[in-house]
Structure formats: C-alpha cells, structure tokens
C-alpha positions in Angstrom: 12.5 -72.0 -37.5 9.3 -70.8 -38.6 7.3 -69.8 -35.3 3.5 -68.8 -34.8 2.8 -66.6 -31.7 -0.7 -66.1 -30.2 -1.8 -63.4 -27.9 -5.1 -62.6 -26.3 -4.7 -59.5 -24.3 -6.9 -58.1 -21.4 -8.7 -56.0 -23.3 -10.6 -59.0 -24.5 -11.0 -57.7 -27.8 -9.8 -60.7 -29.9 -6.8 -62.9 -30.9 -3.5 -61.8 -32.4 -1.8 -64.5 -34.5 1.8 -64.0 -36.1 3.9 -65.9 -37.9 7.8 -65.0 -37.7 11.2 -66.7 -38.6 13.7 -66.3 -35.9 16.4 -68.3 -34.4 15.2 -66.9 -31.0 18.5 -64.8 -30.6 19.4 -61.9 -33.0 17.4 -62.8 -36.1 13.8 -62.0 -36.5 11.7 -61.8 -39.9 8.3 -61.1 -39.7 6.1 -62.9 -42.4 2.4 -62.9 -41.6 -0.1 -61.4 -39.3 -4.1 -61.4 -38.6 -6.5 -60.3 -35.8 -9.4 -62.3 -35.0 -12.0 -60.3 -33.2 -14.3 -61.9 -30.2 -17.9 -62.1 -30.6 -20.0 -60.0 -28.2 -20.9 -63.3 -26.5 -17.4 -64.6 -26.2 -16.1 -61.3 -24.6 -19.2 -61.6 -22.2 -18.1 -65.2 -21.2 -14.4 -64.4 -21.0 -15.4 -61.4 -18.9 -17.3 -63.5 -16.5 -14.5 -66.2 -16.0 -12.2 -63.5 -15.1 -14.9 -62.0 -12.5 -14.9 -65.4 -10.8 -11.3 -66.0 -11.2 -10.6 -62.9 -9.0 -12.8 -64.1 -6.1 -10.6 -67.3 -5.8 -7.6 -67.6 -3.3 -5.7 -70.2 -5.9 -6.7 -71.0 -9.4 -9.2 -74.0 -9.4 -11.6 -75.5 -11.7 -15.2 -74.2 -12.1 -17.8 -74.6 -14.9 -17.5 -71.0 -16.2 -13.7 -71.0 -16.3 -13.5 -74.3 -17.7 -15.8 -73.4 -20.6 -14.0 -70.4 -21.1 -10.7 -72.1 -21.6 -12.3 -74.3 -24.0 -13.7 -71.5 -25.6 -10.0 -70.0 -26.0 -8.4 -72.8 -26.8 -10.8 -73.5 -30.0 -10.7 -69.9 -31.3 -6.7 -70.0 -31.0 -6.7 -73.2 -33.0 -9.0 -71.6 -35.5 -6.5 -68.6 -35.7 -3.8 -70.8 -36.5 -5.5 -72.3 -39.3 -6.6 -69.0 -40.7 -3.0 -67.5 -40.4 -1.5 -70.6 -42.2 -4.0 -70.2 -45.1 -3.1 -66.6 -45.2 0.5 -67.1 -45.7 0.3 -70.1 -47.9 2.3 -72.2 -45.1 1.5 -76.0 -44.3 1.4 -76.8 -40.9 4.4 -79.2 -41.2 6.5 -76.2 -41.9 6.1 -74.5 -38.7 8.6 -75.7 -35.9 6.5 -74.5 -33.0 3.6 -72.4 -31.5 3.7 -70.0 -28.7 0.2 -70.1 -27.1 -0.1 -67.3 -24.4 -3.7 -68.0 -23.4 -6.1 -65.7 -21.6 -5.2 -64.0 -18.5 -8.2 -64.3 -15.8 -5.9 -63.3 -12.9 -2.9 -62.3 -12.2 -1.5 -62.3 -8.6 2.1 -62.5 -8.3 2.0 -61.5 -4.8 0.2 -64.8 -3.8 2.8 -66.6 -6.0 0.2 -67.4 -8.8 -0.9 -66.2 -12.2 -3.6 -67.6 -14.3 -3.7 -68.0 -18.1 -6.4 -70.2 -19.4 -6.3 -72.3 -22.7 -4.8 -76.1 -23.2 -1.7 -75.9 -25.0 -1.8 -79.8 -25.3 -4.9 -79.6 -27.1 -3.6 -76.7 -29.3 -0.8 -79.0 -30.7 -3.1 -81.8 -31.1 -5.3 -79.8 -33.4 -2.7 -78.1 -35.1 -0.2 -80.9 -35.3 2.8 -78.2 -34.2 4.6 -78.2 -31.3 2.9 -75.8 -28.8 4.7 -73.8 -26.0 2.2 -72.4 -23.4 2.1 -71.6 -19.8 4.9 -68.9 -19.8 4.7 -67.0 -16.8 4.1 -69.5 -13.9 7.6 -71.2 -13.4 8.7 -67.2 -13.0 6.3 -66.3 -10.7 6.5 -69.7 -8.9 10.3 -68.5 -8.5 9.5 -65.1 -7.0 9.1 -63.1 -10.1 6.3 -60.8 -11.4 5.7 -63.1 -14.4 5.4 -59.8 -16.6 6.2 -58.0 -18.5 7.8 -61.0 -20.7 7.9 -59.2 -23.9 11.3 -57.3 -23.1 13.6 -59.9 -24.5 11.9 -59.4 -27.9 12.1 -55.8 -27.6 15.6 -55.9 -27.1 16.1 -58.3 -30.1 14.0 -55.6 -32.4 16.1 -52.6 -31.1 19.4 -54.2 -31.3 20.5 -51.9 -34.0 19.3 -48.6 -32.7 21.4 -45.9 -30.6 20.1 -46.2 -26.9 19.1 -45.9 -24.5 15.6 -46.8 -25.9 12.4 -47.5 -24.4 9.5 -49.5 -25.8 6.1 -48.5 -24.4 3.3 -51.2 -24.9 -0.1 -49.7 -24.7 -2.5 -52.6 -24.5 -4.7 -53.0 -21.7 -2.4 -52.5 -19.4 0.7 -50.6 -19.9 4.3 -51.7 -19.9 7.7 -49.9 -20.5 11.0 -51.8 -21.5 14.5 -49.7 -21.2 17.0 -51.1 -23.4 20.6 -50.0 -22.3 22.3 -53.1 -24.2 22.0 -56.8 -24.1 19.2 -58.6 -22.3 20.7 -59.3 -19.3 20.7 -55.4 -18.7 17.0 -54.9 -19.5 14.9 -53.3 -17.1 11.0 -53.3 -17.6 7.8 -53.2 -15.8 4.1 -52.4 -15.8 3.4 -48.9 -15.9 -0.3 -48.7 -14.9 -3.8 -49.1 -16.7 -3.3 -48.2 -20.8 -6.4 -48.3 -22.7 -8.5 -50.9 -20.2 -9.7 -48.2 -18.1 -10.5 -45.9 -21.4 -12.3 -49.0 -22.9 -14.6 -49.7 -20.0 -15.6 -46.2 -19.6 -16.4 -45.7 -23.0 -18.4 -49.0 -23.3 -20.4 -48.0 -19.9 -21.1 -44.5 -21.0 -21.7 -44.9 -24.6 -21.9 -48.4 -25.8 -18.6 -48.2 -28.0 -15.7 -50.5 -27.7 -13.1 -47.8 -27.5 -12.6 -44.1 -27.7 -11.9 -44.1 -31.5 -9.0 -41.7 -32.2 -9.1 -40.3 -28.6 -12.0 -38.2 -30.1 -14.3 -38.5 -26.9 -11.2 -37.4 -24.6 -10.4 -34.5 -26.9 -13.8 -33.1 -26.1 -13.6 -33.5 -22.8 -11.8 -31.8 -19.6 -9.7 -33.4 -17.6 -10.8 -33.1 -13.7 -7.6 -32.7 -11.6 -9.0 -33.6 -8.4 -10.1 -37.1 -9.9 -6.7 -37.5 -11.6 -5.0 -36.6 -8.3 -6.8 -39.2 -6.1 -6.4 -42.1 -8.7 -2.4 -41.3 -8.9 -2.4 -41.6 -5.0 -2.0 -45.3 -5.3 1.0 -47.1 -3.7 1.7 -48.8 -7.0 3.1 -45.8 -8.6 5.6 -45.3 -5.7 6.8 -49.0 -5.7 10.1 -49.6 -7.5 10.3 -51.9 -10.6 9.9 -54.5 -11.4 6.5 -54.5 -10.5 3.2 -55.7 -12.5 -0.5 -55.4 -12.3 -3.8 -57.4 -12.9 -5.9 -55.4 -15.3 -8.5 -55.3 -12.7 -6.4 -53.5 -10.0 -7.8 -50.2 -10.9 -11.2 -49.3 -11.6 -13.4 -46.6 -13.6 -15.3 -45.9 -10.2 -13.2 -42.6 -9.5 -14.4 -40.9 -12.4 -18.1 -41.9 -11.8 -20.2 -38.7 -12.0 -18.1 -37.1 -14.7 -19.7 -36.5 -18.0 -18.6 -39.2 -20.9 -16.1 -36.6 -22.1 -14.7 -35.5 -18.9 -14.5 -39.1 -18.0 -12.7 -40.2 -21.0 -10.4 -37.0 -20.8 -9.5 -37.6 -17.3 -8.8 -41.4 -17.9 -6.6 -40.7 -20.7 -4.8 -38.1 -18.8 -4.4 -40.8 -15.9 -2.8 -43.1 -18.5 -0.2 -40.6 -19.5 0.5 -39.4 -16.3 1.5 -43.1 -15.1 3.8 -43.4 -18.2 5.5 -40.0 -17.2 5.9 -41.4 -13.7 7.3 -44.7 -15.3 10.1 -42.8 -17.2 11.2 -41.2 -14.3 11.6 -44.5 -12.6 13.9 -45.7 -15.5 17.8 -46.1 -14.9 18.2 -43.1 -17.4 16.4 -41.0 -19.9 15.6 -42.6 -23.0 16.3 -40.9 -26.3 13.7 -42.5 -28.0 10.1 -43.6 -26.7 8.5 -46.0 -29.1 5.0 -47.0 -28.7 3.4 -50.2 -29.5 -0.2 -51.7 -29.0 -3.8 -50.5 -29.6 -3.1 -47.0 -27.8 -0.7 -45.9 -30.5 -3.9 -45.2 -32.5 -4.8 -42.6 -29.9 -3.5 -39.3 -30.7 -5.1 -37.6 -27.5 -3.1 -40.1 -25.5 -0.1 -39.8 -27.4 -0.1 -36.2 -27.3 -0.6 -36.1 -23.7 2.2 -38.7 -22.9 4.4 -36.5 -25.1 3.6 -33.3 -23.2 4.2 -35.0 -19.8 7.3 -36.7 -20.6 9.1 -34.2 -22.9 9.9 -36.8 -25.2 9.1 -37.4 -29.1 6.6 -40.2 -29.1 7.2 -42.7 -31.8 4.7 -45.3 -32.8 6.6 -48.6 -33.7 5.6 -48.8 -37.1 7.7 -45.8 -38.2 10.7 -48.3 -37.7 8.9 -50.9 -39.6 7.6 -52.7 -36.8 3.8 -53.9 -36.7 2.6 -52.2 -33.6 -0.2 -54.7 -33.5 1.6 -57.7 -34.1 4.5 -57.3 -31.6 3.1 -59.1 -28.7 2.1 -62.1 -31.0 5.5 -62.1 -32.5 7.2 -61.9 -29.1 5.5 -65.2 -28.1 6.6 -67.0 -31.3 10.2 -65.5 -30.4 9.9 -66.9 -27.0 8.6 -70.2 -27.9 11.7 -71.0 -29.9 13.7 -69.7 -26.9 12.1 -72.2 -25.0 12.8 -75.2 -27.3 16.5 -74.0 -27.1 16.8 -73.6 -23.3 17.4 -69.9 -23.6 15.9 -67.4 -20.8 12.8 -65.5 -21.5 12.7 -63.4 -18.1 15.5 -61.8 -16.1 16.0 -60.1 -12.7 15.5 -56.5 -14.5 12.5 -57.4 -16.1 10.1 -59.6 -13.6 12.3 -59.5 -10.5 13.0 -63.2 -10.8 16.5 -64.1 -9.0 18.4 -65.2 -11.9 17.4 -65.3 -15.7 15.4 -68.3 -16.3 13.6 -70.1 -18.9 9.7 -70.7 -18.9 6.9 -72.2 -20.8 5.6 -75.9 -20.9 6.4 -77.6 -24.2 3.5 -80.0 -25.6 5.1 -82.1 -28.6 3.3 -84.0 -31.5 
C-alpha cells in the first residue's frame, strides 16, 4: 500500500511529509519526502496554544487552541498536495495518511495527551483515508503514549546485527533498543534533545538553532549548571518513560554567555543520552542517530565521548534521518488499518501490545 505520513514536532519548525510503500510489517520502500517550514506567525500561534494547553487540567476547547488546530489541519493538507505533486502520484493511488497532528501538551501521568488537528477534515480535503490520534488509546490504557516510532525502527533495522540502538534527536530525544522482534523492543524518552538548545539560541541570538553546533563549540560547559540540571527525578526513573517538551526549561543557564549556555545545554543533551544508554538492557553495538540533532557535530562528539560508542547518522544506512518520523506514521497508519499493534509494554509501558489511532474514511 502507498501511505503518507505527516509529522509536526515540538520544535515547531514545520511539517515533514513522507510517501512510502509498505505492508506495515517487513516491507518498506521510501518514495518521496518534503519539508514545509512554518512561518514566524504560525510558530508564534502554535507556541501560544501550547502555553495555554499546559495550564489546563484536561484538554478543552479554547479559541487560541481551536484556531491553532485549524492552522495545523490546513497546513498539513497543503503539505499532502505538495508531496503528491512532487512524487507524481494521484491521491487515488494512496491507501492511507498517518496524521500525527501537533502535540501541545503531553500528560500521561494524568492519563491524557493532546495532539491538535482534525483527521476527518484531512480525509475530506485529500480524499484519502486518514488515521490520526495515535497516542490517546495507549495513554488511556496506562501507557506513556510515547515513543511510538520503535516499531518502525525495528522494521528498518531488521537486517542489522544487534543489539542496535536508534536515537532520535528532535525537540525531545528518544531511544529504541532493538534486540530482536517488536515484542522485545525497549524504548523511552531520553530528555530534551534540541529543544532547550533551540530555545536558548533563539532567546540569546535570534537564530532558530545552533547551526552546526558552532556556538556550543565556541563556549565552555558550566559544570555546576550541568550537574544541577541532571539532578532531576526523570533520569532515575526506570523506563518506559516520556516527557513533555516543556518539562525542562533554559532557566538554569540564565546568566551564562550565549556560547557557554549553548555548550552547557548541548552537554546536558549528551549526558542524558549517556544515562539512557546505561539504562538499556544491554550495551548496543551500534548507535544510529536520526532527527535534526544528527546535523550537530558538537553534540554528536559529546555523545560519542560520554557513551564510548561510534555515533552513526542513519543516512549512512540509506535511511533519511529527516524523514524517519513522518515515514513511521505512514507505516503505523497501515498497521492500524490491518489491526496490528503500534505500542508495546517495552516501548510505552502499556499492559499489552495494542493497536492505536482513529480512522476516518472517505
């Protein structure tokens, strides 16, 4: 089946759209990918909706959140049409869209997670069956609702000698330990990956991110700030576990120079990855890195030093490290249509392997 996956991460930088062919099991063929950046106005609108959502005890409609949801839906429909045009594929040829939506709050401790965007509207606008709301059923059953990509990581890594770990460095980091079949997967969030660094760099310099890790490379790590940031109960909690993008802030680095703050926050990300590797069931023989963080050589060098592992961008294996999450939601959408599980006890803490997602057919 041809399937489209759509992902908009907590970094609020834009939409990733991927077209793959898959059976939702062993067969995966990547076909096309494109990124659609958000405007500054859209980023501000989504950030405001997130700030508001984090003040709620439960998800509820409010004008800023409703407006942000409509923005997300329109932008994703546009991304689908652009992707189809790029690939030269008609909508009628595509079996399903996996629409993640935009996470504005993630509170599994309260048994809820909130991804805005209207799957039914995406289905109507594109003429393609759409699967959305991938996380809620898992959280309602007592799982963390994240990370969900491990089942796709396992499909891609099926031919590799293991154990292998796949590290995704997005706004929040997560790691997947792959010893064998999907039922044996172990996965969890590692901590802030690019999120805090991006927030710091934007606040201090106006840039969106630390390009090539150059600012961090020019600074000095403040060990006292680093130690204080690592003294957080999340890191001692056994997996599976997950984070909201806003569970950590840049406040501890306030008062440092722009370069020293970037260096310290980058070192913090690397230290959280090293701690995550120590919590895996066994030491991986390979650490494969996807997500925007793989473009940051300063971060990768710190991770390699602290873990003692060779850090390999997934692109070296022919995987598109920018497209992986979008591809994963296309893959999971096919699994949902086939009634196959997308989350497992070892990945989200759900009691038993379970399917997920809400299907809107056309």
